[in-house]
N, CA, C and O atoms as a Tripos MOL2 file, in Angstrom:
@<TRIPOS>MOLECULE
protein
  204   203    51     0     0
PROTEIN
NO_CHARGES

@<TRIPOS>ATOM
      1 N          92.8870  102.0500  109.1420 N.3       1 UNK1
      2 CA         92.7800  101.1270  107.9150 C.3       1 UNK1
      3 C          91.4090  100.3140  107.6730 C.2       1 UNK1
      4 O          91.6020   99.1570  108.0460 O.2       1 UNK1
      5 N          90.0870  100.4850  107.1860 N.am      2 UNK2
      6 CA         89.2140   99.4020  106.1390 C.3       2 UNK2
      7 C          89.8200   98.8600  105.5050 C.2       2 UNK2
      8 O          90.7430   99.1530  104.7450 O.2       2 UNK2
      9 N          89.2080   97.7610  105.8420 N.am      3 UNK3
     10 CA         89.5210   96.3890  105.6820 C.3       3 UNK3
     11 C          90.7920   95.3790  104.7860 C.2       3 UNK3
     12 O          90.9700   94.5820  103.8650 O.2       3 UNK3
     13 N          91.4440   96.1510  105.8900 N.am      4 UNK4
     14 CA         93.1540   95.4910  105.8310 C.3       4 UNK4
     15 C          92.7320   93.7870  106.3010 C.2       4 UNK4
     16 O          91.7220   93.4550  106.9230 O.2       4 UNK4
     17 N          93.9130   92.8100  105.7570 N.am      5 UNK5
     18 CA         93.8810   91.5290  106.5440 C.3       5 UNK5
     19 C          95.6150   91.7220  106.6510 C.2       5 UNK5
     20 O          96.4230   92.4430  106.0650 O.2       5 UNK5
     21 N          95.7080   90.7100  107.6880 N.am      6 UNK6
     22 CA         97.1740   91.1440  108.7140 C.3       6 UNK6
     23 C          97.2680   91.9790  109.7190 C.2       6 UNK6
     24 O          96.3930   92.7000  110.1980 O.2       6 UNK6
     25 N          98.4380   91.8400  110.0390 N.am      7 UNK7
     26 CA         99.1260   92.9580  111.0250 C.3       7 UNK7
     27 C          99.4360   94.1420  110.2800 C.2       7 UNK7
     28 O          99.4860   93.9900  109.0600 O.2       7 UNK7
     29 N          99.6850   95.4480  110.8010 N.am      8 UNK8
     30 CA         99.9470   96.7280  110.7190 C.3       8 UNK8
     31 C         101.0820   96.9330  111.8380 C.2       8 UNK8
     32 O         100.9330   96.9410  113.0600 O.2       8 UNK8
     33 N         102.6580   97.1540  110.8300 N.am      9 UNK9
     34 CA        103.6560   97.2310  111.4200 C.3       9 UNK9
     35 C         104.0550   98.3130  111.3930 C.2       9 UNK9
     36 O         104.1100   98.8660  110.2950 O.2       9 UNK9
     37 N         104.4840   99.0260  112.5860 N.am     10 UNK10
     38 CA        105.3290  100.2490  112.4770 C.3      10 UNK10
     39 C         107.1740  100.1620  113.0510 C.2      10 UNK10
     40 O         107.7410   99.6130  113.9960 O.2      10 UNK10
     41 N         107.6010  100.9780  111.9510 N.am     11 UNK11
     42 CA        109.2920  101.1330  112.2390 C.3      11 UNK11
     43 C         109.8390  102.3390  112.7500 C.2      11 UNK11
     44 O         109.4290  103.3770  112.2300 O.2      11 UNK11
     45 N         110.4900  102.4030  113.4560 N.am     12 UNK12
     46 CA        110.7660  104.2800  113.7440 C.3      12 UNK12
     47 C         112.6920  103.5860  114.1930 C.2      12 UNK12
     48 O         113.2280  102.6360  114.7630 O.2      12 UNK12
     49 N         113.0360  104.7900  113.4930 N.am     13 UNK13
     50 CA        114.7410  104.8580  114.1790 C.3      13 UNK13
     51 C         115.0170  106.1100  113.9040 C.2      13 UNK13
     52 O         114.6410  106.7950  112.9530 O.2      13 UNK13
     53 N         115.9580  106.4730  115.1370 N.am     14 UNK14
     54 CA        116.4090  107.6550  115.8330 C.3      14 UNK14
     55 C         117.6910  107.3830  115.6740 C.2      14 UNK14
     56 O         118.2310  106.3690  116.1170 O.2      14 UNK14
     57 N         118.3500  108.4290  114.9210 N.am     15 UNK15
     58 CA        120.5120  108.4240  115.0530 C.3      15 UNK15
     59 C         120.5290  109.6900  115.3400 C.2      15 UNK15
     60 O         121.5360  110.1780  114.8260 O.2      15 UNK15
     61 N         119.8730  110.5350  115.9490 N.am     16 UNK16
     62 CA        120.7770  111.7860  115.9540 C.3      16 UNK16
     63 C         119.6410  112.3900  117.7080 C.2      16 UNK16
     64 O         118.4340  112.4240  117.9500 O.2      16 UNK16
     65 N         120.6610  112.6780  118.3520 N.am     17 UNK17
     66 CA        119.9230  113.3000  119.8230 C.3      17 UNK17
     67 C         119.0370  114.3700  119.5900 C.2      17 UNK17
     68 O         118.7200  114.8790  120.6660 O.2      17 UNK17
     69 N         118.4890  114.9390  118.5870 N.am     18 UNK18
     70 CA        117.7970  115.7840  118.8600 C.3      18 UNK18
     71 C         116.7200  115.2250  117.7730 C.2      18 UNK18
     72 O         115.8870  116.0850  117.4870 O.2      18 UNK18
     73 N         116.6030  114.3990  117.3260 N.am     19 UNK19
     74 CA        115.4790  113.3640  116.8170 C.3      19 UNK19
     75 C         114.0720  113.0750  118.0760 C.2      19 UNK19
     76 O         114.0910  113.1300  119.3060 O.2      19 UNK19
     77 N         113.3370  112.8690  117.4340 N.am     20 UNK20
     78 CA        112.4020  112.7480  119.0830 C.3      20 UNK20
     79 C         111.3590  111.3370  118.5640 C.2      20 UNK20
     80 O         110.3420  111.4860  117.8870 O.2      20 UNK20
     81 N         111.7590  110.3040  118.9380 N.am     21 UNK21
     82 CA        110.9480  108.8950  119.0200 C.3      21 UNK21
     83 C         109.3480  108.8560  119.4840 C.2      21 UNK21
     84 O         108.5130  107.9630  119.3410 O.2      21 UNK21
     85 N         109.2610  110.0090  120.0180 N.am     22 UNK22
     86 CA        107.3350  110.2040  120.2730 C.3      22 UNK22
     87 C         107.1090  110.2660  119.3550 C.2      22 UNK22
     88 O         106.6460  109.4130  118.5980 O.2      22 UNK22
     89 N         107.4450  111.5370  119.1490 N.am     23 UNK23
     90 CA        106.5770  111.8410  117.6960 C.3      23 UNK23
     91 C         106.7800  111.0110  116.9560 C.2      23 UNK23
     92 O         105.6510  110.5850  116.7120 O.2      23 UNK23
     93 N         107.6320  110.3130  116.2580 N.am     24 UNK24
     94 CA        107.6710  109.4110  115.1720 C.3      24 UNK24
     95 C         106.7240  108.5420  115.5140 C.2      24 UNK24
     96 O         105.9110  108.3880  114.6030 O.2      24 UNK24
     97 N         106.4370  107.7000  116.7880 N.am     25 UNK25
     98 CA        105.6740  106.9060  117.1390 C.3      25 UNK25
     99 C         104.2260  107.2410  116.8510 C.2      25 UNK25
    100 O         103.4610  106.4870  116.2500 O.2      25 UNK25
    101 N         103.8120  108.8220  117.4850 N.am     26 UNK26
    102 CA        102.5070  108.9550  117.2320 C.3      26 UNK26
    103 C         101.9690  109.2580  116.1450 C.2      26 UNK26
    104 O         100.7900  109.1210  115.8160 O.2      26 UNK26
    105 N         102.9270  109.7230  115.5040 N.am     27 UNK27
    106 CA        102.8440  109.9780  113.6410 C.3      27 UNK27
    107 C         102.4090  108.7320  112.7210 C.2      27 UNK27
    108 O         101.6280  108.8120  111.7730 O.2      27 UNK27
    109 N         103.0250  107.6200  113.1500 N.am     28 UNK28
    110 CA        102.3160  106.0960  112.6330 C.3      28 UNK28
    111 C         101.0280  105.9960  113.3890 C.2      28 UNK28
    112 O         100.2310  105.3360  112.7230 O.2      28 UNK28
    113 N         100.5310  106.3870  114.4970 N.am     29 UNK29
    114 CA         99.4880  106.0690  114.4070 C.3      29 UNK29
    115 C          98.8210  104.1770  115.1870 C.2      29 UNK29
    116 O          99.7370  103.6280  115.7990 O.2      29 UNK29
    117 N          97.8990  103.6010  115.1740 N.am     30 UNK30
    118 CA         97.6700  102.2180  115.6150 C.3      30 UNK30
    119 C          98.4200  101.1770  114.8590 C.2      30 UNK30
    120 O          98.1380  100.8450  113.7070 O.2      30 UNK30
    121 N          99.3780  100.6860  115.5620 N.am     31 UNK31
    122 CA         99.9540   99.5100  114.9610 C.3      31 UNK31
    123 C          99.7170   98.3240  115.7280 C.2      31 UNK31
    124 O          99.2940   98.4200  116.8800 O.2      31 UNK31
    125 N          99.9480   97.2240  115.2020 N.am     32 UNK32
    126 CA         99.8510   95.9630  115.8870 C.3      32 UNK32
    127 C         101.0500   95.4230  116.3500 C.2      32 UNK32
    128 O         101.1420   94.5350  117.1970 O.2      32 UNK32
    129 N         102.1900   96.1150  115.6330 N.am     33 UNK33
    130 CA        103.5910   95.1970  116.5010 C.3      33 UNK33
    131 C         104.2850   96.7780  116.1410 C.2      33 UNK33
    132 O         103.8970   97.3830  115.1410 O.2      33 UNK33
    133 N         105.3180   97.3540  117.0400 N.am     34 UNK34
    134 CA        105.8690   97.9720  116.6550 C.3      34 UNK34
    135 C         107.5370   97.5930  116.7690 C.2      34 UNK34
    136 O         107.8010   96.6880  117.5610 O.2      34 UNK34
    137 N         108.6480   98.2020  116.0550 N.am     35 UNK35
    138 CA        109.9150   98.3250  116.0290 C.3      35 UNK35
    139 C         110.6020   99.6530  116.1850 C.2      35 UNK35
    140 O         110.3410  100.6310  115.4850 O.2      35 UNK35
    141 N         111.5280   99.6250  117.1810 N.am     36 UNK36
    142 CA        112.1780  101.0670  116.8350 C.3      36 UNK36
    143 C         113.8930  100.6330  117.3530 C.2      36 UNK36
    144 O         114.3120   99.6340  117.9380 O.2      36 UNK36
    145 N         114.6430  101.9370  116.8100 N.am     37 UNK37
    146 CA        115.7710  101.4640  116.5190 C.3      37 UNK37
    147 C         116.3860  102.9960  116.8080 C.2      37 UNK37
    148 O         116.1300  104.0950  116.3150 O.2      37 UNK37
    149 N         117.3650  102.5200  117.8960 N.am     38 UNK38
    150 CA        118.0970  103.8580  118.1100 C.3      38 UNK38
    151 C         119.6090  103.4660  117.9200 C.2      38 UNK38
    152 O         120.1850  102.6920  118.6840 O.2      38 UNK38
    153 N         120.2230  104.0900  116.7930 N.am     39 UNK39
    154 CA        121.6120  104.1680  116.5870 C.3      39 UNK39
    155 C         122.1940  104.7460  115.7630 C.2      39 UNK39
    156 O         121.7090  104.4390  114.6740 O.2      39 UNK39
    157 N         123.1470  105.5730  115.6370 N.am     40 UNK40
    158 CA        123.7950  106.3850  115.0100 C.3      40 UNK40
    159 C         124.7750  105.7330  114.0550 C.2      40 UNK40
    160 O         125.2750  104.6180  114.2000 O.2      40 UNK40
    161 N         125.0030  106.6750  112.9490 N.am     41 UNK41
    162 CA        125.7870  106.2370  112.1840 C.3      41 UNK41
    163 C         127.4950  105.2680  112.5410 C.2      41 UNK41
    164 O         127.8060  104.0990  112.3120 O.2      41 UNK41
    165 N         128.1920  106.3040  113.1120 N.am     42 UNK42
    166 CA        129.1680  106.4700  113.8810 C.3      42 UNK42
    167 C         129.1670  104.9910  114.9050 C.2      42 UNK42
    168 O         130.1090  104.2100  115.0420 O.2      42 UNK42
    169 N         127.9640  104.9220  115.4670 N.am     43 UNK43
    170 CA        127.7310  103.7480  116.2510 C.3      43 UNK43
    171 C         128.0480  102.5290  115.6190 C.2      43 UNK43
    172 O         128.8490  101.7500  116.1350 O.2      43 UNK43
    173 N         127.5140  102.3090  114.5970 N.am     44 UNK44
    174 CA        127.2110  101.1040  113.5110 C.3      44 UNK44
    175 C         128.6140  100.8920  112.9030 C.2      44 UNK44
    176 O         129.1120   99.7930  112.6620 O.2      44 UNK44
    177 N         129.3390  102.4290  112.6280 N.am     45 UNK45
    178 CA        130.5910  101.8080  112.2050 C.3      45 UNK45
    179 C         131.5690  101.5630  112.6620 C.2      45 UNK45
    180 O         132.5060  101.0140  112.0820 O.2      45 UNK45
    181 N         131.5210  102.1040  114.3480 N.am     46 UNK46
    182 CA        132.1960  101.4020  115.6740 C.3      46 UNK46
    183 C         132.0840   99.9070  115.8130 C.2      46 UNK46
    184 O         133.0510   99.2070  116.1120 O.2      46 UNK46
    185 N         130.9160   99.4570  115.5950 N.am     47 UNK47
    186 CA        130.8810   98.1810  115.4990 C.3      47 UNK47
    187 C         130.9240   97.3790  114.7530 C.2      47 UNK47
    188 O         130.6120   96.1920  114.8570 O.2      47 UNK47
    189 N         131.4180   98.0860  113.7050 N.am     48 UNK48
    190 CA        131.8990   97.0500  112.1830 C.3      48 UNK48
    191 C         130.4940   96.9380  111.3610 C.2      48 UNK48
    192 O         130.4080   95.8660  110.7630 O.2      48 UNK48
    193 N         129.7390   97.5210  111.2500 N.am     49 UNK49
    194 CA        128.6100   97.3290  110.3530 C.3      49 UNK49
    195 C         128.8530   97.8570  109.3480 C.2      49 UNK49
    196 O         129.2630   99.0160  109.4090 O.2      49 UNK49
    197 N         128.6820   97.1650  107.9540 N.am     50 UNK50
    198 CA        128.8080   97.5810  106.6060 C.3      50 UNK50
    199 C         127.5010   98.5690  106.0090 C.2      50 UNK50
    200 O         126.3510   98.1390  105.9160 O.2      50 UNK50
    201 N         127.7240   99.3200  105.8030 N.am     51 UNK51
    202 CA        126.4010  100.1120  105.0460 C.3      51 UNK51
    203 C         126.8270  100.2090  103.8440 C.2      51 UNK51
    204 O         126.1270  100.7400  102.9820 O.2      51 UNK51
@<TRIPOS>BOND
     1     1     2 1
     2     2     3 1
     3     3     4 2
     4     3     5 am
     5     5     6 1
     6     6     7 1
     7     7     8 2
     8     7     9 am
     9     9    10 1
    10    10    11 1
    11    11    12 2
    12    11    13 am
    13    13    14 1
    14    14    15 1
    15    15    16 2
    16    15    17 am
    17    17    18 1
    18    18    19 1
    19    19    20 2
    20    19    21 am
    21    21    22 1
    22    22    23 1
    23    23    24 2
    24    23    25 am
    25    25    26 1
    26    26    27 1
    27    27    28 2
    28    27    29 am
    29    29    30 1
    30    30    31 1
    31    31    32 2
    32    31    33 am
    33    33    34 1
    34    34    35 1
    35    35    36 2
    36    35    37 am
    37    37    38 1
    38    38    39 1
    39    39    40 2
    40    39    41 am
    41    41    42 1
    42    42    43 1
    43    43    44 2
    44    43    45 am
    45    45    46 1
    46    46    47 1
    47    47    48 2
    48    47    49 am
    49    49    50 1
    50    50    51 1
    51    51    52 2
    52    51    53 am
    53    53    54 1
    54    54    55 1
    55    55    56 2
    56    55    57 am
    57    57    58 1
    58    58    59 1
    59    59    60 2
    60    59    61 am
    61    61    62 1
    62    62    63 1
    63    63    64 2
    64    63    65 am
    65    65    66 1
    66    66    67 1
    67    67    68 2
    68    67    69 am
    69    69    70 1
    70    70    71 1
    71    71    72 2
    72    71    73 am
    73    73    74 1
    74    74    75 1
    75    75    76 2
    76    75    77 am
    77    77    78 1
    78    78    79 1
    79    79    80 2
    80    79    81 am
    81    81    82 1
    82    82    83 1
    83    83    84 2
    84    83    85 am
    85    85    86 1
    86    86    87 1
    87    87    88 2
    88    87    89 am
    89    89    90 1
    90    90    91 1
    91    91    92 2
    92    91    93 am
    93    93    94 1
    94    94    95 1
    95    95    96 2
    96    95    97 am
    97    97    98 1
    98    98    99 1
    99    99   100 2
   100    99   101 am
   101   101   102 1
   102   102   103 1
   103   103   104 2
   104   103   105 am
   105   105   106 1
   106   106   107 1
   107   107   108 2
   108   107   109 am
   109   109   110 1
   110   110   111 1
   111   111   112 2
   112   111   113 am
   113   113   114 1
   114   114   115 1
   115   115   116 2
   116   115   117 am
   117   117   118 1
   118   118   119 1
   119   119   120 2
   120   119   121 am
   121   121   122 1
   122   122   123 1
   123   123   124 2
   124   123   125 am
   125   125   126 1
   126   126   127 1
   127   127   128 2
   128   127   129 am
   129   129   130 1
   130   130   131 1
   131   131   132 2
   132   131   133 am
   133   133   134 1
   134   134   135 1
   135   135   136 2
   136   135   137 am
   137   137   138 1
   138   138   139 1
   139   139   140 2
   140   139   141 am
   141   141   142 1
   142   142   143 1
   143   143   144 2
   144   143   145 am
   145   145   146 1
   146   146   147 1
   147   147   148 2
   148   147   149 am
   149   149   150 1
   150   150   151 1
   151   151   152 2
   152   151   153 am
   153   153   154 1
   154   154   155 1
   155   155   156 2
   156   155   157 am
   157   157   158 1
   158   158   159 1
   159   159   160 2
   160   159   161 am
   161   161   162 1
   162   162   163 1
   163   163   164 2
   164   163   165 am
   165   165   166 1
   166   166   167 1
   167   167   168 2
   168   167   169 am
   169   169   170 1
   170   170   171 1
   171   171   172 2
   172   171   173 am
   173   173   174 1
   174   174   175 1
   175   175   176 2
   176   175   177 am
   177   177   178 1
   178   178   179 1
   179   179   180 2
   180   179   181 am
   181   181   182 1
   182   182   183 1
   183   183   184 2
   184   183   185 am
   185   185   186 1
   186   186   187 1
   187   187   188 2
   188   187   189 am
   189   189   190 1
   190   190   191 1
   191   191   192 2
   192   191   193 am
   193   193   194 1
   194   194   195 1
   195   195   196 2
   196   195   197 am
   197   197   198 1
   198   198   199 1
   199   199   200 2
   200   199   201 am
   201   201   202 1
   202   202   203 1
   203   203   204 2
@<TRIPOS>SUBSTRUCTURE
     1 UNK1         2 RESIDUE 1 A UNK
     2 UNK2         6 RESIDUE 1 A UNK
     3 UNK3        10 RESIDUE 1 A UNK
     4 UNK4        14 RESIDUE 1 A UNK
     5 UNK5        18 RESIDUE 1 A UNK
     6 UNK6        22 RESIDUE 1 A UNK
     7 UNK7        26 RESIDUE 1 A UNK
     8 UNK8        30 RESIDUE 1 A UNK
     9 UNK9        34 RESIDUE 1 A UNK
    10 UNK10       38 RESIDUE 1 A UNK
    11 UNK11       42 RESIDUE 1 A UNK
    12 UNK12       46 RESIDUE 1 A UNK
    13 UNK13       50 RESIDUE 1 A UNK
    14 UNK14       54 RESIDUE 1 A UNK
    15 UNK15       58 RESIDUE 1 A UNK
    16 UNK16       62 RESIDUE 1 A UNK
    17 UNK17       66 RESIDUE 1 A UNK
    18 UNK18       70 RESIDUE 1 A UNK
    19 UNK19       74 RESIDUE 1 A UNK
    20 UNK20       78 RESIDUE 1 A UNK
    21 UNK21       82 RESIDUE 1 A UNK
    22 UNK22       86 RESIDUE 1 A UNK
    23 UNK23       90 RESIDUE 1 A UNK
    24 UNK24       94 RESIDUE 1 A UNK
    25 UNK25       98 RESIDUE 1 A UNK
    26 UNK26      102 RESIDUE 1 A UNK
    27 UNK27      106 RESIDUE 1 A UNK
    28 UNK28      110 RESIDUE 1 A UNK
    29 UNK29      114 RESIDUE 1 A UNK
    30 UNK30      118 RESIDUE 1 A UNK
    31 UNK31      122 RESIDUE 1 A UNK
    32 UNK32      126 RESIDUE 1 A UNK
    33 UNK33      130 RESIDUE 1 A UNK
    34 UNK34      134 RESIDUE 1 A UNK
    35 UNK35      138 RESIDUE 1 A UNK
    36 UNK36      142 RESIDUE 1 A UNK
    37 UNK37      146 RESIDUE 1 A UNK
    38 UNK38      150 RESIDUE 1 A UNK
    39 UNK39      154 RESIDUE 1 A UNK
    40 UNK40      158 RESIDUE 1 A UNK
    41 UNK41      162 RESIDUE 1 A UNK
    42 UNK42      166 RESIDUE 1 A UNK
    43 UNK43      170 RESIDUE 1 A UNK
    44 UNK44      174 RESIDUE 1 A UNK
    45 UNK45      178 RESIDUE 1 A UNK
    46 UNK46      182 RESIDUE 1 A UNK
    47 UNK47      186 RESIDUE 1 A UNK
    48 UNK48      190 RESIDUE 1 A UNK
    49 UNK49      194 RESIDUE 1 A UNK
    50 UNK50      198 RESIDUE 1 A UNK
    51 UNK51      202 RESIDUE 1 A UNK
């Protein structure tokens, strides 16, 4: 990204066993800060998280 100001932030979320976190990270490219999350809908429901 030429001429951008500030940080580039990436976010990756994997919710199923067949999803590939590494492939998503690679697709994002260069970022200044990376966030990743591994949560299934079932896990979130079991923890009392409302969606």
